[in-house]
MARZADO-197211 format. One line per 3 residues: number of its first residue (from 1); their letters; for each residue x, y, z of N, C-alpha, C, CB. Coordinates in steps of 0.05 Angstrom, whole numbers, plus 5000, padded with zeros to 4 digits. Last residue first. Glycine has a CB too. Layout:
<nodes>
NUM) a) X,Y,Z,X,Y,Z,X,Y,Z,X,Y,Z  ...
</nodes>
This chain:
<nodes>
313) xxx) 3466,9171,1480,3446,9193,1477,3433,9201,1503,3425,9185,1456  3494,9128,1498,3509,9153,1492,3490,9176,1488,3526,9149,1467  3453,9090,1503,3469,9098,1526,3483,9125,1521,3490,9076,1533
310) xxx) 3437,9083,1449,3418,9094,1469,3433,9105,1493,3397,9072,1478  3484,9060,1429,3474,9085,1418,3454,9098,1437,3459,9079,1391  3487,9014,1460,3507,9034,1464,3498,9061,1452,3534,9025,1450
307) xxx) 3442,8986,1440,3443,8994,1468,3463,9016,1473,3450,8970,1486  3457,8978,1387,3433,8994,1393,3433,9004,1422,3407,8977,1387  3501,8945,1395,3505,8971,1382,3481,8989,1388,3508,8967,1352
304) xxx) 3476,8901,1418,3495,8916,1434,3499,8944,1422,3522,8901,1436  3445,8885,1373,3432,8893,1398,3451,8910,1415,3422,8870,1413  3484,8869,1337,3467,8892,1330,3454,8903,1355,3445,8883,1310
301) xxx) 3506,8826,1366,3523,8848,1356,3507,8873,1351,3539,8839,1331  3462,8793,1373,3475,8805,1397,3492,8829,1388,3492,8784,1411  3409,8807,1326,3432,8793,1335,3445,8807,1359,3453,8790,1312
298) xxx) 3341,8807,1322,3363,8825,1329,3386,8808,1340,3355,8846,1349  3299,8772,1313,3308,8788,1291,3334,8804,1296,3287,8808,1283  3272,8708,1327,3288,8731,1336,3300,8746,1312,3310,8722,1356
295) xxx) 3208,8689,1312,3235,8687,1301,3251,8712,1310,3235,8685,1270  3148,8659,1323,3169,8674,1335,3196,8669,1322,3170,8669,1365  3097,8640,1312,3114,8649,1290,3137,8666,1299,3097,8664,1269
292) xxx) 3073,8618,1356,3072,8647,1354,3086,8658,1329,3084,8659,1378  3079,8562,1354,3054,8574,1363,3051,8603,1357,3052,8570,1393  3130,8553,1330,3106,8538,1321,3080,8553,1329,3106,8510,1332
289) xxx) 3164,8586,1360,3162,8589,1331,3137,8577,1320,3187,8577,1317  3157,8566,1410,3150,8594,1405,3147,8598,1375,3171,8613,1416  3179,8515,1401,3151,8518,1409,3141,8546,1403,3148,8510,1439
286) xxx) 3233,8526,1390,3216,8514,1369,3187,8516,1375,3224,8484,1366  3272,8547,1421,3250,8564,1415,3232,8553,1393,3260,8591,1406  3311,8530,1473,3298,8517,1450,3273,8533,1444,3291,8486,1456
283) xxx) 3360,8572,1499,3332,8568,1495,3326,8551,1470,3318,8595,1492  3406,8568,1547,3404,8563,1519,3375,8555,1513,3424,8541,1509  3455,8585,1595,3427,8585,1587,3425,8584,1557,3412,8611,1599
280) xxx) 3504,8557,1639,3495,8564,1612,3465,8567,1611,3504,8542,1592  3514,8555,1694,3536,8554,1675,3528,8563,1647,3547,8525,1673  3485,8603,1740,3485,8578,1725,3507,8579,1704,3457,8573,1712
277) xxx) 3492,8629,1805,3498,8632,1777,3499,8605,1763,3526,8646,1773  3487,8615,1858,3463,8621,1843,3467,8625,1813,3451,8646,1853  3547,8643,1881,3525,8625,1886,3500,8634,1870,3518,8623,1916
274) xxx) 3597,8661,1833,3579,8668,1855,3556,8647,1857,3567,8696,1851  3666,8648,1820,3638,8645,1813,3620,8650,1837,3632,8617,1801  3717,8697,1835,3705,8670,1839,3676,8670,1830,3707,8661,1868
271) xxx) 3738,8742,1783,3731,8735,1810,3719,8707,1812,3712,8756,1822  3780,8782,1745,3767,8756,1746,3763,8748,1776,3783,8734,1731  3775,8844,1720,3782,8830,1745,3767,8804,1745,3776,8848,1770
268) xxx) 3797,8878,1662,3780,8857,1674,3792,8846,1699,3776,8835,1653  3787,8932,1624,3805,8923,1644,3789,8904,1662,3817,8946,1661  3773,8935,1554,3764,8931,1581,3787,8923,1599,3742,8910,1583
265) xxx) 3782,8986,1506,3791,8960,1517,3783,8958,1546,3821,8957,1514  3739,9013,1455,3755,9015,1478,3761,8987,1489,3741,9032,1500  3698,9017,1418,3725,9024,1410,3744,9028,1433,3724,9050,1393
262) xxx) 3647,9000,1428,3656,9025,1441,3682,9035,1430,3658,9020,1471  3647,8954,1397,3626,8974,1393,3635,9001,1404,3599,8966,1405  3689,8925,1419,3690,8933,1391,3670,8955,1385,3683,8909,1373
259) xxx) 3672,8918,1473,3697,8932,1467,3697,8942,1438,3721,8914,1472  3627,8886,1464,3624,8913,1475,3649,8930,1470,3618,8912,1506  3652,8840,1446,3634,8854,1428,3630,8883,1438,3606,8839,1428
256) xxx) 3681,8825,1492,3696,8832,1467,3678,8847,1447,3707,8807,1454  3640,8813,1527,3658,8835,1533,3672,8844,1508,3678,8828,1555  3621,8767,1502,3603,8790,1505,3620,8815,1510,3584,8786,1529
253) xxx) 3664,8734,1508,3658,8743,1481,3639,8767,1482,3645,8720,1465  3661,8724,1563,3684,8739,1553,3679,8749,1524,3710,8721,1553  3613,8696,1566,3615,8722,1579,3639,8738,1568,3619,8718,1610
250) xxx) 3592,8665,1504,3607,8666,1529,3609,8694,1540,3635,8654,1526  3525,8660,1480,3553,8668,1476,3566,8668,1504,3556,8695,1462  3470,8625,1448,3485,8634,1472,3514,8641,1465,3485,8612,1493
247) xxx) 3419,8630,1416,3447,8633,1406,3465,8642,1429,3448,8653,1382  3365,8637,1425,3375,8610,1418,3403,8611,1405,3355,8597,1398  3340,8679,1445,3352,8683,1419,3362,8657,1408,3375,8703,1421
244) xxx) 3275,8666,1474,3303,8671,1475,3314,8676,1447,3318,8648,1488  3223,8644,1509,3230,8666,1491,3259,8673,1494,3211,8691,1496  3186,8584,1519,3212,8598,1520,3212,8622,1500,3235,8579,1513
241) xxx) 3124,8576,1550,3138,8580,1524,3164,8595,1530,3121,8596,1505  3069,8540,1571,3095,8551,1580,3112,8552,1555,3108,8533,1603  2998,8548,1569,3023,8542,1556,3047,8554,1571,3023,8553,1527
238) xxx) 2930,8534,1569,2954,8539,1586,2979,8530,1570,2952,8523,1613  2892,8541,1527,2885,8544,1555,2909,8550,1573,2870,8519,1565  2893,8579,1466,2904,8557,1483,2897,8562,1512,2935,8556,1480
235) xxx) 2904,8616,1415,2882,8600,1425,2892,8576,1440,2864,8591,1401  2934,8679,1418,2939,8650,1417,2915,8636,1429,2964,8643,1433  2933,8733,1420,2913,8720,1403,2916,8690,1401,2914,8732,1375
232) xxx) 2976,8745,1452,2950,8755,1460,2928,8741,1444,2948,8785,1455  3024,8730,1430,3010,8710,1447,2982,8719,1455,3026,8705,1472  3046,8774,1405,3035,8752,1388,3018,8733,1405,3057,8737,1374
229) xxx) 3066,8802,1449,3043,8812,1434,3029,8790,1417,3051,8836,1416  3110,8768,1463,3088,8774,1481,3063,8782,1467,3096,8795,1502  3142,8771,1417,3131,8746,1426,3108,8749,1445,3153,8729,1440
226) xxx) 3155,8825,1416,3141,8813,1393,3128,8787,1401,3160,8809,1369  3185,8830,1464,3159,8844,1461,3142,8831,1438,3163,8874,1456  3230,8800,1450,3213,8792,1472,3186,8804,1469,3226,8799,1499
223) xxx) 3250,8833,1409,3242,8806,1403,3224,8794,1425,3267,8788,1400  3262,8879,1438,3241,8880,1418,3232,8853,1409,3250,8896,1393  3305,8863,1471,3279,8869,1483,3257,8869,1462,3280,8895,1497
220) xxx) 3346,8807,1453,3340,8835,1451,3310,8841,1458,3346,8846,1423  3378,8761,1495,3354,8765,1477,3346,8795,1477,3330,8748,1486  3430,8716,1506,3421,8744,1507,3400,8749,1486,3445,8763,1503
217) xxx) 3441,8665,1538,3426,8668,1514,3414,8696,1514,3403,8646,1512  3507,8656,1563,3480,8666,1566,3467,8670,1538,3480,8692,1582  3559,8617,1594,3545,8626,1570,3517,8635,1577,3544,8604,1549
214) xxx) 3625,8620,1621,3596,8616,1625,3582,8629,1601,3587,8628,1652  3678,8635,1615,3667,8615,1596,3638,8609,1600,3683,8590,1598  3701,8667,1653,3691,8680,1629,3679,8661,1608,3713,8694,1616
211) xxx) 3712,8642,1700,3734,8645,1681,3726,8657,1655,3747,8619,1676  3678,8678,1753,3685,8654,1739,3708,8661,1719,3661,8642,1724  3654,8742,1740,3653,8720,1759,3657,8693,1745,3626,8720,1775
208) xxx) 3688,8799,1725,3676,8775,1713,3677,8753,1734,3691,8767,1687  3683,8868,1732,3687,8843,1746,3673,8820,1731,3677,8844,1775  3721,8922,1704,3696,8906,1705,3703,8880,1719,3684,8901,1676
205) xxx) 3747,8987,1719,3750,8958,1718,3722,8945,1717,3766,8948,1743  3734,9045,1677,3734,9031,1702,3738,9001,1698,3708,9036,1718  3728,9076,1632,3755,9068,1639,3757,9054,1666,3772,9091,1639
202) xxx) 3678,9087,1614,3690,9107,1632,3717,9099,1642,3672,9111,1656  3666,9044,1582,3666,9070,1570,3680,9091,1587,3637,9079,1564  3667,9003,1620,3687,9003,1598,3689,9031,1586,3681,8982,1577
199) xxx) 3622,9017,1651,3648,9015,1663,3670,9017,1641,3651,8989,1678  3578,9017,1615,3584,9041,1631,3613,9040,1641,3565,9044,1654  3581,8964,1596,3582,8987,1578,3590,9012,1593,3555,8992,1563
196) xxx) 3574,8933,1643,3599,8931,1627,3602,8956,1609,3599,8906,1610  3523,8946,1661,3546,8951,1678,3572,8952,1661,3549,8930,1700  3491,8929,1618,3490,8957,1627,3515,8964,1643,3465,8962,1644
193) xxx) 3503,8875,1617,3510,8892,1594,3510,8921,1602,3489,8887,1571  3485,8857,1669,3513,8855,1660,3520,8874,1637,3519,8827,1651  3443,8900,1708,3447,8879,1689,3475,8880,1676,3425,8881,1667
190) xxx) 3435,8943,1740,3448,8921,1752,3453,8897,1733,3432,8911,1776  3406,8980,1710,3434,8985,1714,3449,8962,1727,3438,9010,1731  3361,8952,1661,3367,8959,1689,3398,8962,1692,3357,8937,1708
187) xxx) 3351,8983,1597,3358,8960,1614,3367,8968,1642,3379,8943,1601  3342,9022,1562,3328,9024,1587,3333,9000,1605,3298,9026,1582  3357,8980,1506,3353,9007,1517,3335,9006,1541,3343,9026,1496
184) xxx) 3374,8912,1527,3367,8932,1507,3364,8960,1521,3341,8926,1493  3358,8843,1544,3374,8867,1545,3365,8887,1524,3404,8861,1541  3343,8783,1579,3333,8805,1562,3351,8830,1566,3304,8812,1568
181) xxx) 3352,8723,1589,3371,8746,1591,3364,8769,1572,3399,8736,1586  3296,8694,1568,3325,8688,1570,3341,8714,1567,3333,8668,1548  3233,8680,1599,3251,8699,1585,3280,8691,1590,3246,8728,1595
178) xxx) 3182,8640,1592,3208,8639,1605,3227,8656,1588,3218,8609,1607  3115,8657,1600,3139,8660,1583,3164,8657,1600,3139,8686,1568  3054,8627,1603,3078,8633,1620,3102,8634,1601,3082,8612,1643
175) xxx) 2989,8642,1590,3015,8637,1577,3036,8646,1597,3018,8652,1549  2922,8621,1601,2947,8631,1611,2970,8623,1593,2952,8620,1639  2854,8628,1612,2874,8623,1591,2900,8637,1600,2864,8634,1564
172) xxx) 2819,8598,1664,2834,8622,1656,2854,8614,1635,2847,8636,1681  2784,8565,1693,2782,8567,1664,2796,8592,1653,2753,8567,1655  2797,8557,1745,2780,8580,1739,2777,8584,1709,2791,8605,1751
169) xxx) 2829,8513,1752,2806,8516,1770,2787,8538,1761,2815,8522,1797  2870,8517,1713,2854,8493,1716,2828,8497,1731,2870,8471,1730  2890,8569,1720,2880,8561,1694,2862,8537,1696,2903,8555,1675
166) xxx) 2906,8567,1773,2884,8585,1766,2873,8577,1738,2894,8614,1765  2948,8528,1767,2926,8523,1784,2902,8541,1777,2933,8528,1814  2983,8555,1732,2971,8530,1724,2946,8524,1741,2991,8507,1726
163) xxx) 2998,8598,1765,2984,8603,1740,2970,8578,1730,3003,8613,1718  3026,8571,1805,3002,8586,1811,2985,8591,1786,3010,8613,1824  3069,8552,1774,3050,8532,1786,3024,8546,1795,3063,8518,1810
160) xxx) 3094,8600,1761,3084,8583,1740,3063,8563,1751,3106,8567,1726  3109,8616,1813,3090,8632,1797,3078,8616,1775,3103,8657,1786  3148,8578,1825,3123,8579,1841,3101,8594,1826,3128,8591,1868
157) xxx) 3187,8595,1789,3174,8569,1785,3148,8567,1801,3194,8547,1793  3198,8645,1813,3187,8644,1786,3174,8617,1780,3209,8650,1766  3218,8630,1863,3195,8647,1862,3182,8646,1834,3202,8676,1869
154) xxx) 3263,8601,1848,3241,8587,1862,3216,8604,1860,3249,8582,1891  3294,8642,1826,3285,8621,1809,3262,8606,1822,3308,8601,1803  3303,8672,1874,3290,8684,1851,3278,8662,1833,3309,8701,1835
151) xxx) 3333,8636,1906,3305,8643,1914,3290,8656,1891,3306,8663,1937  3366,8587,1864,3365,8614,1876,3336,8619,1885,3374,8636,1857  3365,8540,1835,3387,8545,1853,3388,8573,1864,3413,8539,1838
148) xxx) 3318,8488,1819,3325,8516,1820,3347,8521,1841,3299,8533,1826  3304,8435,1800,3330,8441,1813,3337,8470,1811,3352,8424,1802  3263,8418,1769,3261,8412,1798,3286,8420,1813,3256,8382,1802
145) xxx) 3239,8412,1714,3249,8436,1727,3246,8434,1757,3235,8462,1716  3248,8371,1657,3241,8373,1686,3254,8398,1698,3250,8348,1701  3229,8397,1593,3249,8388,1612,3238,8390,1640,3274,8405,1609
142) xxx) 3193,8421,1558,3187,8394,1568,3207,8383,1588,3185,8374,1545  3216,8467,1541,3194,8469,1560,3185,8442,1571,3170,8482,1546  3288,8459,1540,3261,8456,1528,3240,8458,1549,3259,8429,1514
139) xxx) 3351,8485,1528,3330,8481,1548,3303,8480,1534,3331,8503,1569  3394,8448,1481,3381,8472,1492,3359,8465,1512,3371,8490,1470  3418,8411,1538,3415,8436,1523,3409,8431,1494,3441,8453,1526
136) xxx) 3417,8385,1601,3408,8381,1574,3405,8408,1560,3381,8365,1573  3428,8402,1652,3450,8390,1636,3443,8386,1607,3459,8364,1649  3411,8460,1686,3401,8438,1669,3424,8428,1651,3377,8448,1651
133) xxx) 3415,8491,1735,3438,8481,1719,3430,8456,1703,3462,8474,1738  3351,8522,1725,3375,8516,1742,3399,8508,1724,3369,8494,1762  3304,8534,1701,3318,8510,1692,3342,8503,1709,3327,8514,1663
130) xxx) 3288,8583,1720,3274,8559,1731,3288,8533,1722,3245,8559,1722  3314,8622,1692,3326,8613,1717,3313,8588,1728,3325,8636,1737  3284,8640,1651,3301,8617,1645,3314,8606,1670,3322,8624,1624
127) xxx) 3221,8659,1678,3249,8664,1673,3263,8638,1666,3262,8676,1698  3157,8692,1667,3175,8675,1683,3203,8679,1674,3166,8645,1680  3107,8733,1664,3135,8733,1657,3151,8716,1677,3146,8762,1657
124) xxx) 3043,8714,1640,3061,8716,1663,3090,8715,1653,3055,8693,1683  2980,8733,1618,3008,8728,1610,3026,8733,1634,3016,8745,1585  2915,8714,1607,2934,8723,1627,2962,8715,1619,2926,8712,1655
121) xxx) 2857,8732,1569,2883,8718,1571,2900,8731,1593,2897,8718,1544  2807,8754,1579,2810,8736,1557,2836,8720,1559,2809,8751,1530  2782,8757,1647,2797,8768,1625,2802,8746,1603,2825,8778,1635
118) xxx) 2743,8754,1691,2742,8738,1667,2756,8751,1643,2713,8732,1659  2745,8774,1741,2734,8792,1720,2736,8779,1692,2748,8818,1720  2767,8731,1769,2741,8743,1777,2728,8759,1755,2744,8760,1802
115) xxx) 2817,8725,1743,2797,8704,1743,2769,8715,1749,2804,8682,1763  2841,8773,1756,2838,8766,1728,2817,8744,1725,2865,8757,1716  2842,8768,1812,2825,8789,1799,2821,8783,1770,2838,8817,1803
112) xxx) 2879,8726,1818,2852,8725,1830,2833,8744,1817,2854,8730,1860  2925,8746,1793,2911,8723,1782,2882,8721,1792,2926,8697,1789  2938,8787,1829,2930,8794,1801,2916,8771,1788,2956,8802,1785
109) xxx) 2949,8758,1876,2928,8778,1876,2919,8785,1847,2939,8804,1889  2992,8725,1858,2966,8713,1867,2944,8733,1866,2969,8701,1895  3032,8764,1852,3021,8750,1828,2994,8737,1835,3040,8729,1818
106) xxx) 3040,8774,1906,3030,8795,1889,3018,8784,1863,3053,8814,1881  3059,8723,1922,3034,8734,1933,3023,8757,1917,3039,8743,1962  3104,8718,1884,3085,8697,1890,3058,8709,1900,3096,8677,1911
103) xxx) 3133,8764,1877,3132,8745,1855,3113,8722,1859,3160,8734,1851  3127,8793,1926,3118,8804,1901,3113,8782,1880,3138,8824,1890  3144,8756,1966,3121,8773,1970,3110,8783,1944,3128,8797,1988
100) xxx) 3190,8733,1948,3167,8716,1951,3141,8733,1953,3169,8698,1975  3224,8778,1949,3219,8764,1924,3193,8747,1926,3243,8746,1916  3226,8789,2003,3215,8809,1985,3208,8797,1958,3235,8832,1981
97) xxx) 3251,8744,2024,3223,8749,2031,3210,8769,2012,3222,8760,2059  3304,8745,2007,3285,8727,1993,3256,8733,2000,3292,8699,2001  3350,8784,2007,3323,8789,2017,3303,8771,2003,3316,8819,2013
94) xxx) 3397,8758,1988,3398,8777,2010,3371,8782,2023,3410,8803,2000  3385,8726,1946,3396,8713,1969,3396,8731,1993,3424,8702,1963  3369,8762,1907,3348,8746,1920,3358,8730,1944,3336,8727,1899
91) xxx) 3414,8784,1885,3401,8799,1907,3379,8783,1921,3388,8825,1896  3424,8746,1845,3442,8749,1868,3429,8763,1891,3467,8764,1859  3381,8750,1807,3387,8725,1821,3403,8731,1847,3402,8706,1803
88) xxx) 3330,8795,1794,3359,8793,1801,3364,8768,1817,3368,8817,1815  3269,8828,1814,3286,8814,1795,3315,8813,1806,3286,8828,1768  3202,8825,1831,3229,8831,1842,3248,8814,1825,3232,8823,1873
85) xxx) 3153,8848,1784,3169,8827,1798,3193,8839,1811,3177,8805,1778  3106,8855,1733,3116,8865,1759,3129,8842,1774,3092,8876,1775  3083,8833,1689,3112,8836,1688,3123,8845,1715,3121,8855,1666
82) xxx) 3028,8806,1666,3041,8810,1692,3071,8809,1690,3030,8790,1713  2978,8827,1628,3006,8819,1625,3021,8826,1651,3019,8832,1600  2912,8813,1613,2931,8821,1634,2958,8810,1627,2921,8811,1662
79) xxx) 2858,8837,1573,2882,8820,1576,2898,8831,1599,2899,8820,1550  2812,8868,1581,2811,8844,1564,2834,8825,1569,2809,8852,1535  2776,8904,1629,2802,8894,1621,2800,8868,1605,2820,8890,1645
76) xxx) 2743,8959,1641,2737,8934,1628,2764,8923,1616,2715,8937,1606  2752,8990,1705,2760,8987,1677,2750,8960,1666,2790,8990,1673  2742,8991,1759,2736,9015,1743,2743,9013,1714,2751,9039,1755
73) xxx) 2758,8942,1779,2731,8951,1784,2723,8974,1765,2727,8959,1813  2812,8939,1768,2794,8921,1754,2765,8930,1757,2797,8893,1766  2831,8979,1803,2836,8981,1774,2817,8964,1758,2865,8974,1768
70) xxx) 2817,8959,1853,2804,8984,1844,2808,8988,1814,2815,9008,1859  2851,8916,1859,2823,8911,1854,2809,8936,1844,2809,8900,1878  2899,8940,1873,2897,8928,1847,2867,8924,1840,2912,8902,1845
67) xxx) 2888,8957,1926,2898,8976,1906,2894,8965,1878,2928,8982,1911  2873,8910,1952,2854,8932,1948,2863,8952,1927,2849,8946,1975  2921,8880,1954,2898,8871,1938,2879,8894,1932,2883,8848,1952
64) xxx) 2985,8894,1948,2962,8904,1963,2937,8899,1946,2965,8934,1971  3022,8879,1912,3021,8864,1937,2998,8872,1954,3047,8868,1952  3021,8914,1871,3006,8890,1867,3005,8873,1892,3018,8873,1844
61) xxx) 3011,8981,1880,3027,8959,1890,3012,8933,1887,3037,8964,1919  3009,9036,1834,2996,9016,1851,3016,8994,1858,2971,9005,1838  2999,9088,1797,3019,9080,1816,3005,9062,1837,3032,9105,1830
58) xxx) 2980,9084,1729,2972,9083,1757,2995,9074,1775,2947,9064,1761  2968,9112,1667,2988,9104,1686,2978,9106,1715,3014,9121,1683  2944,9098,1604,2936,9106,1631,2955,9095,1651,2906,9097,1637
55) xxx) 2935,9114,1537,2953,9105,1557,2946,9116,1585,2982,9112,1550  2906,9138,1498,2899,9111,1504,2918,9098,1524,2899,9094,1479  2927,9188,1489,2901,9187,1502,2893,9158,1509,2881,9199,1485
52) xxx) 2995,9201,1505,2977,9185,1488,2950,9181,1502,2989,9157,1481  3029,9224,1540,3008,9242,1528,2989,9226,1510,3021,9264,1512  3065,9184,1553,3047,9195,1574,3024,9211,1562,3063,9211,1593
49) xxx) 3102,9166,1518,3075,9157,1514,3055,9168,1534,3074,9126,1514  3152,9186,1532,3143,9191,1504,3115,9180,1499,3162,9178,1485  3159,9168,1585,3155,9196,1579,3143,9201,1552,3181,9211,1582
46) xxx) 3170,9119,1605,3144,9122,1592,3139,9151,1583,3122,9112,1610  3221,9126,1627,3216,9103,1609,3191,9107,1593,3214,9077,1626  3215,9168,1663,3230,9173,1638,3224,9150,1617,3260,9174,1643
43) xxx) 3189,9140,1703,3174,9161,1689,3189,9168,1663,3171,9186,1707  3231,9107,1720,3207,9095,1708,3191,9116,1692,3190,9083,1729  3267,9145,1741,3275,9128,1719,3250,9117,1705,3293,9105,1728
40) xxx) 3236,9165,1784,3245,9183,1763,3252,9167,1738,3268,9200,1772  3230,9117,1816,3207,9131,1804,3215,9149,1781,3194,9148,1825  3267,9088,1843,3267,9085,1814,3245,9101,1801,3263,9056,1808
37) xxx) 3259,9094,1897,3282,9108,1885,3282,9107,1855,3308,9096,1896  3186,9096,1900,3212,9088,1909,3234,9103,1894,3216,9057,1906  3135,9098,1881,3140,9111,1906,3167,9102,1918,3118,9106,1927
34) xxx) 3107,9072,1839,3122,9097,1834,3127,9112,1860,3106,9114,1815  3096,9012,1811,3101,9024,1837,3119,9049,1834,3113,9004,1857  3047,9009,1759,3074,9006,1769,3077,9020,1796,3095,9018,1748
31) xxx) 3007,8994,1706,3008,8995,1735,3036,8990,1743,2989,8973,1747  2975,9019,1650,3001,9013,1661,3000,9016,1692,3023,9031,1649  2932,9002,1603,2932,9010,1631,2958,9000,1643,2907,8999,1646
28) xxx) 2919,9018,1537,2938,9006,1555,2935,9019,1583,2967,9010,1545  2884,8996,1480,2883,9015,1503,2900,9002,1525,2853,9020,1512  2916,8982,1418,2905,8973,1443,2903,8997,1462,2922,8950,1456
25) xxx) 2941,8995,1369,2913,9004,1375,2900,8989,1398,2896,9000,1351  2993,8986,1362,2975,8966,1351,2946,8970,1360,2984,8938,1358  3018,9024,1392,3021,9026,1363,3002,9006,1348,3050,9019,1354
22) xxx) 3007,9004,1443,2994,9029,1434,2995,9031,1403,3007,9053,1447  3042,8960,1444,3013,8956,1445,2997,8980,1435,3005,8949,1474  3092,8985,1443,3084,8968,1421,3054,8964,1420,3098,8941,1423
19) xxx) 3092,9013,1492,3095,9027,1466,3084,9011,1443,3124,9035,1462  3089,8970,1527,3067,8989,1526,3068,9005,1500,3068,9008,1550  3139,8945,1518,3114,8931,1511,3091,8951,1509,3108,8910,1533
16) xxx) 3174,8983,1538,3175,8976,1509,3150,8962,1500,3200,8958,1504  3158,8981,1591,3155,9006,1576,3156,9001,1546,3176,9026,1585  3170,8927,1606,3143,8937,1606,3139,8962,1590,3134,8943,1634
13) xxx) 3225,8922,1606,3210,8908,1586,3182,8920,1584,3207,8878,1592  3234,8964,1649,3249,8960,1625,3233,8947,1603,3274,8943,1632  3172,8994,1674,3199,8983,1677,3212,8979,1650,3198,8957,1691
10) xxx) 3121,9006,1672,3139,9029,1669,3168,9020,1672,3133,9051,1689  3091,8960,1681,3092,8971,1655,3110,8995,1650,3065,8979,1647  3079,8927,1722,3107,8932,1717,3112,8946,1690,3123,8906,1718
7) xxx) 3023,8902,1687,3036,8908,1712,3066,8909,1708,3029,8886,1734  2980,8922,1640,3008,8914,1642,3018,8922,1670,3025,8927,1620  2920,8908,1611,2932,8916,1636,2960,8905,1637,2915,8907,1661
4) xxx) 2890,8927,1552,2910,8910,1563,2920,8923,1589,2933,8905,1543  2829,8929,1516,2845,8940,1538,2864,8919,1549,2828,8952,1560  2807,8941,1449,2812,8923,1472,2832,8936,1491,2822,8896,1462
1) x) 2759,8979,1418,2787,8979,1426,2791,8961,1451,2798,9008,1431
</nodes>
């Protein structure tokens, strides 16, 4: 039985990923920081797999090298999937130091240990934010990415460069995934879909930044997980791969879908665009399809319905 270490494994994407890996007979070591305000939420995320004999949960901080090294020293780890990160574009302007600490220096710690213990593959969760306001659409992995417009985006692009360096210098097999606006059950409360569903359902106002025409490539979490799992067996030294739905919709259309699913009407406050927000995200997923047989299965309409069902339960 092969062992997968998942950092950030009790978070939104991580908990879904751990479930999938267990179903496919991997031994899963989940590392997450369980000493903050989100501890109760994270434990709920993995509640249904805590009793699985092949699941092991550790409360560790990837920013502290000694804490993470103890995991590698006591386990034979075959694969590392690094999802642990400070997330959110807007908050990164308030405390950029925290983003750089985890998304760059914390990642460095995990890469260093993965190289030392010669894992079979290292997977890093990057972001579509690295494209900035790319004028060429859809966004391709071959596009120049030199114009990030937020500290969060800079931290993710820096992470990709760190991964490339470790791959070149230490013969480490690496896949960097650029995720496009992932949503679904257990989604963070600060994410647009989570906020809109809760507000519209309770009759509160929602705020739209801009005129509602900005577009996002919303990608359901199970499609993201399928892409990650498929990459474990990819024969390649270093790859950057988009994972998206490749079907962007406008912000106002997203609201209309949520209204239909809930059977309620939103009260909308239109506000000025915020710094760091890009106009559109749109994934070219031809590379993912070619290398991983990746084909998104869940439409936005279906995904929103699944999220609302989870929210109401």
